[in-house]
C-alpha atoms as one frame of an Amber mdcrd trajectory, in Angstrom:
protein
 -14.299  39.724 -82.776 -10.738  41.441 -82.366  -8.499  39.405 -84.805  -4.922
  38.164 -83.165  -3.100  35.766 -85.608  -3.538  35.323 -89.732  -2.049  32.127
 -90.340  -2.342  31.333 -94.447  -5.970  31.889 -95.129  -7.140  31.620 -91.156
  -8.160  34.243 -89.193  -7.521  33.353 -85.277  -9.143  35.389 -82.878  -8.096
  35.815 -79.303 -10.493  33.424 -77.815  -9.649  30.998 -80.519  -6.024  31.410
 -79.485  -6.513  29.939 -76.009  -8.320  27.104 -77.295  -5.863  26.316 -79.388
  -3.261  26.415 -77.005  -4.896  24.232 -74.934  -5.600  21.422 -77.939  -2.084
  21.319 -78.912  -1.000  21.314 -75.043   0.927  24.606 -75.371  -1.231  26.279
 -72.707   1.434  24.896 -69.648   4.271  26.129 -71.216   2.879  29.340 -71.858
   2.106  29.681 -68.263   5.272  28.319 -67.079   7.057  31.400 -69.380   4.354
  34.068 -67.621   5.001  32.964 -63.932   8.737  33.179 -64.553   8.539  36.721
 -66.435   6.127  37.619 -63.569   8.479  36.343 -60.517  11.662  38.290 -62.062
   9.811  41.595 -62.755   8.399  41.073 -59.012  11.725  40.329 -57.842  13.430
  43.442 -59.538  10.872  45.815 -58.006  11.140  44.458 -54.594  14.979  44.249
 -54.593  14.942  47.684 -56.631  17.654  45.855 -58.658  17.473  44.980 -61.944
  19.000  41.686 -63.577  22.094  43.263 -65.625  24.470  41.378 -68.099  27.894
  42.288 -68.945  29.107  42.271 -72.683  30.996  39.240 -72.092  28.227  37.322
 -71.137  25.641  38.357 -73.754  28.062  37.451 -76.172  28.524  33.869 -74.840
  24.783  33.348 -74.619  23.837  34.604 -78.038  27.213  32.362 -79.229  25.887
  29.317 -77.126  22.077  29.983 -78.537  23.120  30.005 -82.055  25.343  26.643
 -81.565  22.238  25.040 -80.474  20.126  26.220 -83.101  23.037  25.252 -85.501
  22.732  29.690 -86.761  26.681  29.381 -88.702  26.069  33.216 -90.197  24.017
  35.695 -90.649  21.956  34.567 -93.431  21.451  31.773 -91.261  19.958  34.033
 -87.953  17.950  36.234 -90.577  16.314  33.034 -91.922  15.414  31.757 -88.685
  14.175  34.868 -87.397  11.770  35.041 -90.159  10.364  31.467 -89.641   9.638
  32.228 -85.964   8.332  35.546 -86.981  10.767  37.516 -84.626  12.436  41.123
 -84.299  15.981  41.677 -83.572  14.918  42.555 -80.085  12.555  39.880 -79.548
  15.800  37.764 -80.788  18.088  39.906 -78.133  15.620  38.463 -75.097  15.220
  35.277 -76.273  19.122  34.567 -76.400  19.292  35.945 -72.875  16.350  34.458
 -71.581  18.324  31.569 -69.992  21.100  33.771 -68.593  18.628  35.799 -67.128
  16.620  32.764 -65.469  20.014  31.681 -63.977  20.948  34.986 -62.221  17.139
  34.870 -61.063  17.661  31.274 -59.477  20.835  32.104 -57.928  19.385  35.565
 -56.455  16.383  33.901 -54.780  17.997  30.684 -53.873  21.688  30.893 -53.862
  21.949  31.474 -50.333  19.743  28.358 -49.078  22.016  25.907 -51.302  23.987
  24.797 -48.221  21.280  24.352 -46.005  19.160  22.357 -48.414  22.165  20.381
 -49.428  22.592  19.061 -45.598  18.635  18.248 -45.427  18.825  15.910 -48.884
  22.430  14.591 -48.500  21.157  11.069 -46.692  19.147  11.008 -50.357  22.460
  12.057 -52.586  24.794   9.827 -51.107  25.786   7.309 -53.457  26.745   3.603
 -52.857  28.039   0.752 -55.240  26.782  -2.747 -53.860  26.500  -6.195 -54.630
  23.004  -7.986 -55.588  21.846 -11.282 -56.148  18.041 -11.725 -56.399  15.675
 -14.370 -56.690  11.796 -15.380 -56.241  12.933 -18.797 -54.078  13.895 -18.315
 -50.548  15.237 -21.542 -50.504  17.705 -20.481 -53.101  17.975 -17.490 -51.388
  19.327 -19.182 -48.089  21.874 -21.520 -49.681  23.291 -18.654 -51.951  23.869
 -17.051 -48.751  25.741 -19.687 -46.657  27.931 -20.657 -49.871  28.773 -17.394
 -49.909  29.350 -16.675 -46.239  31.445 -20.104 -46.198  33.450 -18.639 -49.002
  32.503 -21.654 -51.115  31.631 -19.265 -54.103  32.069 -16.020 -54.870  29.546
 -13.393 -54.593  29.931 -12.308 -58.662  29.964 -16.208 -59.806  26.863 -16.612
 -57.954  25.177 -13.652 -58.964  26.234 -14.200 -62.606  24.354 -17.788 -62.384
  21.386 -17.480 -60.229  20.609 -13.727 -59.766  17.334 -12.777 -62.238  17.963
  -9.365 -62.651  20.386  -7.446 -64.944  22.758  -7.279 -62.349  23.482 -11.030
 -63.747  25.574  -9.436 -66.469  28.003  -7.682 -64.121  28.534 -10.443 -61.456
  25.595  -8.771 -59.232  27.848  -5.323 -59.436  25.629  -2.240 -59.092  26.420
   1.541 -58.993  27.250   3.911 -57.744  23.689   4.905 -57.684  22.217   7.508
 -55.396  20.548   6.119 -52.412  17.192   7.965 -53.467  17.019   6.179 -56.267
  16.762   2.460 -54.274  13.933   0.832 -52.538  13.576   2.207 -48.641  14.568
  -1.068 -48.022  17.512  -1.583 -49.344  18.602   2.263 -48.642  18.179   0.998
 -44.994  20.069  -2.082 -45.241  23.042  -0.245 -47.079  23.010   2.617 -44.927
  23.690   0.388 -41.682  26.056  -1.775 -43.117  29.893  -2.045 -43.470  31.712
  -2.321 -46.886  32.322  -6.231 -47.625  29.389  -6.982 -45.113  27.255  -9.626
 -46.750  23.776  -9.376 -45.984  21.221 -12.195 -45.027  18.385 -12.590 -47.721
  15.556 -10.204 -46.832  11.933  -9.952 -48.785  11.637  -6.919 -51.180   8.440
  -7.086 -53.086   8.290 -10.206 -55.110  12.109 -10.900 -54.474  14.274 -12.466
 -51.890  17.940 -10.231 -52.258  21.470 -10.712 -50.665  22.969  -7.429 -50.721
  26.705  -6.341 -49.952  27.942  -2.913 -49.561  30.714  -2.272 -51.605  31.634
   1.304 -51.173  29.968   4.337 -49.868  30.527   7.544 -51.603  29.321  10.660
 -49.611  27.707  13.670 -51.749  29.607  16.560 -52.029  28.569  20.541 -52.513
  30.504  20.863 -55.773  29.448  23.101 -58.482  27.411  20.396 -60.228  25.762
  19.408 -57.294  25.174  23.176 -56.835  23.597  23.725 -60.200  21.466  20.900
 -59.633  19.968  21.724 -56.303  19.297  24.896 -57.748  17.112  23.487 -60.461
  15.465  21.592 -57.779  14.666  24.279 -55.780  13.411  26.097 -59.150  11.070
  23.398 -60.278   9.725  22.927 -57.320   8.811  26.785 -56.259   7.345  26.799
 -60.506   5.168  23.790 -59.482   3.966  25.345 -56.239   3.317  28.478 -58.244
   1.092  26.481 -61.225  -0.461  24.623 -58.629  -1.944  27.482 -56.918  -2.780
  29.404 -60.257  -4.938  25.940 -60.875  -6.539  26.091 -57.590  -7.809  29.329
 -58.133  -8.772  28.895 -61.690 -10.779  25.874 -60.476 -12.345  27.872 -57.797
 -13.252  30.448 -59.928 -14.854  27.986 -62.365 -17.118  26.571 -59.154 -17.869
  29.870 -58.404 -18.984  30.881 -61.649 -20.807  27.798 -62.263 -22.814  28.501
 -58.873 -23.794  31.546 -59.755 -25.351  30.472 -63.321 -27.317  27.707 -61.411
 -28.561  30.816 -58.929 -29.424  32.999 -61.851 -31.668  30.033 -63.490 -33.075
  29.458 -60.308 -34.446  33.277 -59.443
């Protein structure tokens, strides 16, 4: 059997290496990186344009990588390379890998960001709201009427009666994206006006009183572009991994059936 790796006194074969990667839960990460590399290579072949870097980009990528690894000088770099078993050529590839992936993302999904943003905008919008929750419907009704009649402020009653962490802030919550909220709360807040007190509504085990304080529309700024680009990339990558897993399962099932058929003949 062909030797693949020598660690101490142990010789690890190619077949053992796959099993070890799976045992240490490193196989999914290896699979992920291989999918990315293959996609970048296919993209370069299909467009006939290889991903290239300027000298300034390479220098910045190296500087960032060394800073992340806390490699302050050439001696540190040499020691780290020795521990990792890397050559200079491999180090060069590692330091520019993140940059290469970012350029691949931009080339693949950059022109889709605007449409994706508008499709997702209703979930990305943020709200600041006041919340008061209790598990007693009678108390909820009484507090609602007291707020409506201006007998007490929302903040004072939230501090005294609300049973969640919002009691510490006088009921004030946010800014928070709508996609992080319960669907019923999203519907209530999206259809209300700032300052409007919404009557007690049951959500799960709670009776909640809500007041929208501020609606903050999402903006397609540079931070949002980077976030959406990562979302599209990760969605694509997960789909690729699912397809591979499905193909592997189908292949295993086919092989198992062949083995059964062979035993019967």
